[in-house]
N, C-alpha and C positions, 0 to 999 in steps of 0.2 A: 504493500500500500504506500509505503514511504517513497519507493521508486516511482510509482505512478504520480504521486503529488509533485515530486521533484521534476519529472518530465513535463507535467502540465504547467508548472511554474516557469520552466525554461522556455517552453514554446510560447507561453503568454508574454514573457519579456520580449521575445522576438516579435510577436504580434503587435504589442504596444509600440515598439520601435517603428515598425512599419506605419502604424497609425499616426504617430507623431511626425514622421517624415512626410506623410501625405498632407497633414495639416500645414506644416511649414512650407511645403512645396506649393500648396494652394494659395497661401497668403503671398508668397513671392510671385506666383503667376499673375495675381491681380495687380501687384505693384509694377510689373514690367509691361505696361500698356504700350509704351512707345517702341520697345525693343522686340519687334515681332519674331525675329529668328530665334533668339534665346528664349523667348516666351514659349515657343512651341517645344523647345527642348525640356523646359521645366514641366510643361503640361504632360509630356509623355512619361517623365519620371514619376510625377504625382499620380497619374493613372496606374502606373505599374505598382507603386507602393500601395495604392488603394486596393488593387486586385489581389496583391499578396496578403493584405490585411484580412480581406474576406476569406481568402483561401486557407489561411492558417487557423481559421476556426475549426476546421475538420480535424487536424492533429490533436487539438486540445480536447475535442469531443471524443476522439478515438481513445485517448488515455482515460478519460473520466467515465465515458459511457459508450463502449465499443459497438453495441448493437445499433445505436442511433447513428454512429459514424458511417454505417453502411449506406445510408440514404444520402450522405453528404460526399461520398467518395468521388462520384463523377463530377459534381460541381467543383470540387476541390481541384481535380485534374484540369478542368476547363479554365479556372481562374489562374492557376499557376502557368498553364500554357500561354494564356493571354499576357500574363506578366512577363514571360520570357520574350514574347513578340514585341511588347512595348519597350523593353530594355534594349532589344536589338535595333528597334526603330530609332531610339535615342542615339545609339552608337552609330547607326547608318547616317544620320543627319550630321553629326559633328565630325565624322570622318569623310564627308563628301567633298571631293575635289572638283566637282562640276562635270566630271566626265562619265558619271554613272547615271543609270536610269532612276526615276523616282521610285520610292519604296512601293513594292507591290502589295495591293490590297489583299491578295491571296493569303498572305501571312496571317491576317486577322480573321479570314473566313475559315481557315483550316481547323482551328480549335473547336468552334461550334459544330462543325461537321463531324469531327471526331467524337465530340461529346454526345451528339445525337445517336451516332452509331453505337457508342458504348451503352447508352440507355436501352436501346433496343436489344443489344446483345446480353446485357446483364439481366434483363427481364426474363430471359429464358432459364436463369439459374435460381433455384429456390432460395428464399431469404436466409434460411438456416445454413445452407451450404456457403453462401457468401460470407456470413459471419465467421464460419470456421476457416475459410480461406484467408480472410483478412487477419485473423488471430493466429493463423498457422497451427491450428489444433487438429490432431488426428489425421493429418494429410497423408502420412506415410503408411497408415494402416487401413485406409479406406479407398476403394477404387474410385477413380475420377473420370468423368466424361471429358470429351474434347473441349466442350464449352467451359468446363470448370478449369481445365488446364490453361486455356487461353486467358481466362479471367485472372488466374494466378500470375500469368505472364504480363499483366498490364503494367506493373512497375518497370519491368524490363523494357517494354515498348515506349513507356513514358521517358525512360532514361535515354533511349536512342534519339527521341525527338529533341530533348534538351541538349544532348551532346552535339547534335548536328548544328544547332544554333551556336553552341559554345565554340566549336571549331571554326564556324563561319565568322564569329566575332573576332577571334584571335587572328585569323587570316586578314580580316579587314583592317585591324589595328596595325598589323605589320605593313600592309600596303600603304596605309595612311602615313606611317613614319617615313617611308621613302619619299613620298610627295612633300610632306611637311618640312622635312630636312632640307629640301631644295627651295623652300619658300620662306621659311622663318628661321631666325637664329635664336629664338626664345626657347632655351633648353627646357625650362620648367613646363611651359604650356604645350610643347610639342611631344613630350615624352609619353603622356597618357598612362603613366605608371599606375595611378590610382584606378583607372578603368581596367587596365590589364589584370591587376590583382583581384579586382572584384569579379571579373569573368572567370578567372582561374578558380576562385572559391565556388562560383556557381557550377563550374564544370565538375569539380570534385564532389560537390553535393549531389550532382546528377548521377554520379556513379554509386551513390550509397545504396539504392535499391538493388544494384547488381551484387554488391557485397553481401546484402542480406540473402539474396537468392543463392549465392554460393556458400553460405553458412560458414564463412571464414572470419567474420567480424560481427561482434554483438551489435545489434541495431541501436540499442540505447546508447552505447558508447559513441557510435557514429553520430547519432542525432545530437547528443550533448555537445560534442566537439564542434560540429558545424553550426549549431544554433548559438553557441557562445561567440563564434566568430562573426556571425551575420550582423548583429546590431552595430558594432563599430564600423564595419564595411559599408553598411547602408548610410550611416551618418557621413562617412568620408565621401561616398558617391554623391550625395546631395550637396554637401559643402562645396565640392569642386565644380559641380554643375552650376550652382548659384554664383560662385566666384568667377566662372568662365575660364577655368584653367585648361583651355584648349584653344587651338588656332583653327579658325574657319578658313580654309583655302578657297578663295573665290575662283570661279571659272574664268577662262580667257574671255576678255571683252571682244565685241565685234571689231573694234579698231586693232586689237592685238592679233586677231585672226587674219585681218586684212593685211597687216604689216608682215605677217609670216608668209603670206602668199605673194606679196609684192617683191619684185626683182629690181626695181629702180633704186640706185644707191642712196638717193636723197630720202627715201622712205625709211631707211634703216641704217643708221650710222654704224660702221664696223668698229669693233672694240679691239684695241691692241693691249697687250699685257702691260706695256709701259704706261699707257693712258689710264688703264684701270688701277694700277698700283699708285700712280700719282694721285688719283682721286681718293683712294683709300687712305693715303698718308696725309693728305692736306685736309680733307673734309672729315675724316675719322667717323664715318657713320656707325662703325661697330660699337661706339660708346653708348648707343641707344640699346638698352637691354631688350626692347621689344621690336628690334629691327626686323623688317621683312624685305624680301627682294624687291617688292613694289616701291619701297621708299627710295630706291637708287635709280629707278628707270629714267626719271626726268633729267637728272644730271648727266647720265651716260648716254641719253638719247637713243634708247633701245627698248625692247620689250622683255617680258618676263621669261619667255621660253628661250629666247636667244641668249640672254645673260646667264641663265641657268646652264644652258648647254656650253657656253664659253667657259664657265667656271669648272664644270665637270671635265672638259677636254683639256683645258690649259693647266689646271692644278690637280687634276685627278682626284677630286674630292667634291662633296656636295657643298651647298651654300652655307649651311650651319657650321660645318667643320672648318671651312675657310675663315668665316667671321670669328670663330673661337680661337683660331691660330693668331689672328690679329689681336684679339683680346689678351691672350697669354703673353704675347710679345709686349703688349702695353703694360701688363702687370710687372714684367721684368724691368721695363723702362722706368716705371714709377718708383720701383725700389731704389733705383740709382739717382732719382731726381731729388736734389737737395730739399726743396720745400716739402717733399713727401717722406723723407727719411724719418724714421721713428713712428710712422703710421702702422697700425695693425694690418695683418694680412686681409682681414675682412674688408677694411676700408679701401685697400688697394684693389681688391677684387671687384667691388661695386663701382669704383671709379673707372675701372677698365671696361665696363659695360656688361659684366656678368650680372644676371638677375639675382643670383644667390650663391652662397659658398659651395653648395652641392653641385651647381652647374660648373663652377670652376674646377672642382675635383674631377668631375666626369670628363671635362675637356682635357685636363692634364693627363688623366689615365689613358684616354684614347690616343693622345699624341705620343705618349710613351710607348704604347702598344704598337702603333704604326711605325715608330722608329726601330722597334725590335724586329719588324718583318723584313725579309729580303726586299731589295728595291723593286723587283719585278712583281711582287705581291702587294705593294702599297696601293 
């Protein structure tokens, strides 16, 4: 009985956290009337938290009153599947570089279709048998029909559904990093570490039903570990979404596409390495911690795609890495600069254009690792 109460309390804490995040998200959504794009992001998160709040009623009921939980099982699966879709839609929007298609409405239609099929399917199984299957009682000693075996396999199928979205999310984050690193030098806002960790946690939690079916890990231990981790990750996710700790990469404008197609020299000024380095040394745009490649186009008289390609080919690195090289050089210069002598490392790092000390450490580590590589692998 004590274990049941502990489990119910743990799940309730998670449920309350979802509810609080939903309320905070709703208030922030109302406050963002003018910022339409970020407002949509907050709306998706708020709806996702709300769906999770309603869905987590079923695990609480399952601990306190298992027979009643049988009726809530399919709605629980529906709400959690919709929550996954909403979170993926949020990810889809903030990692959009303008070259992908709009989010498909099919993603929202699939969970209700699956839920309807499950209602029809589960109705063929007697209520008592469904209770036994959910509580895993006497399953090894009682013959089971094909329908009952499939009903027992629902957590496995549910895991496959969630894992598919999880893998798609990690793939999209990785592709976004490649695009964002060629657009912005803001280490903190392009890393999306907070989002990557959150989806890793979701992916691991999606594998829990598989662990239960394999009988190699106690379900209560798995549930406690994952549920203790969820509340802080939910708060971190909402906090970073509200703070806008991500870079929205805009699509190419019509004028940029036109300049790419133009062949006349006057439409697109060629960039030489000498002119580019003179601009970097005199204007020092890298001192801006939120610098993006679009901030440099007017001075250089070029477009985003051409400048990005120039940096990749001429320096064999992406835009963010090049800017961080200039910032690292600036840190060393400031160390030797008399007015700056005696300043702390943190002060020098911020003065050189890094947004945080962790960004400086990451840039230093990458530069050290690249110097250790053979020249043909850099």
